[in-house]
C-alpha positions, 0 to 999 in steps of 0.5 A: 500500500502506498503512503497516499493510498494509506492516507486516503483510507485513513481519512475515509475511515475517520469520516465513517467513524464520525457518523457512527460506522461500526469498528471492524478491525485495524490494519496494522504494520510497522517500520523499523530502524536499525535495532540492537537491544538486549534480550533482557530489555526486550523481554521487560518491554513486552512483559506487560502484554505477556509477549516476553516469551517471544524473545527466545534465547539464541543457542550459541551454535545457531549464533555462530552459524548466523554470524559466519554468514552475516559478517562481511568477509574480505575477498580472499577469505572463505568460511566453512563449517568443519564436516567433522568437528571435534566432539567437544563442540556443537559447532565449529567453522574454519576460516581459510585464506584463498590463494588464487593460482594462474590457469586452471590448476585450482586455487590453494586454500589454507586454514588460517583460523577456527571459530567454535563454541567452546567446550563449556557451550556458552561462548564462541571463541576464535583460535588458530588452526588445530595443531598449526599456526594462525594466519593474521587475516584469517585470525582477524576475521575469526575474531569478528565472527566470534564477537558478532556471534556472542553479541547475537546470543545476548542481543536482538537485532532488526531481523530478530525483532521483525520475526517477533512482530510477525509472531505477535500479530499472529498471536493477536489473530492478525490476518495478512492482507498481502501475500508478501506480508507487511500489513495485517488486519486485526480483529476488534478484540485485539486492537486495544492490545496493539495500541497498548504495545505502541510505547514498548515498540517505539522503545524497541525502535519500531514505528507501529502503524495503525489504520482503524477500519469501519464499515460503510459501502463507500469503503469498498471504493477506497479499498479498491483504490488502495489495492489497485495502487499496491498491485500497480507498484508490484507490477512495475517492480516485476517489469523492472526485474523482467527487463533486468533478467533479459540484460543481466540474467536472473536465476529461474527460482528468483524470477519465479518467486518474483512473478 
């Protein structure tokens, strides 16, 4: 839904409410800034409305796997999970230095560091290769992965809170009104809870969006306009992707999802 369509819909709903229209639910959504909040603080903020259980603990092995993919790596660094890690850890990754050779003899890859969940299972640590000397570039990258992984164990970032928001509206019996998500229709009994959550969400650096919906025949025309605007926007993006696929190429599965 475009901002102009949302504004038109909101004004229409206020007019309907003013003449006694029946409240049939709220359309809700959100915008997020860059989020970085401790899991403990997030639970305290959501506790008054009994949503603190949605802030789950992150297993260190999961945090390591996620950090290995999220931390930007230099062009000559590769990060791979060990196929047979030692039995004293649930997860361990090797950080490799890739030396490119001329011709087609194949690039040489040397393990220069490790990143693993320690034997106690509570922390992620960076180490030199087992039984060998570390390489500075690989060790530096392993340290970055370990730092980010340990941060993920204790903190929620934008991705985590976005997942919590989806779980929250589902718990409030919200119905997605677009296949790609982002907007949900809450039934009237849940609308008060969403409004009460606003201060907590803003503290989490989330901007909650709400459009009250009231029944009236002319709302069909407004809803049609909003839906048409959203569809036209999607079609324009699709046409751009199709044009790009012709010139730059695009994986078939990605193109199918976009269609």
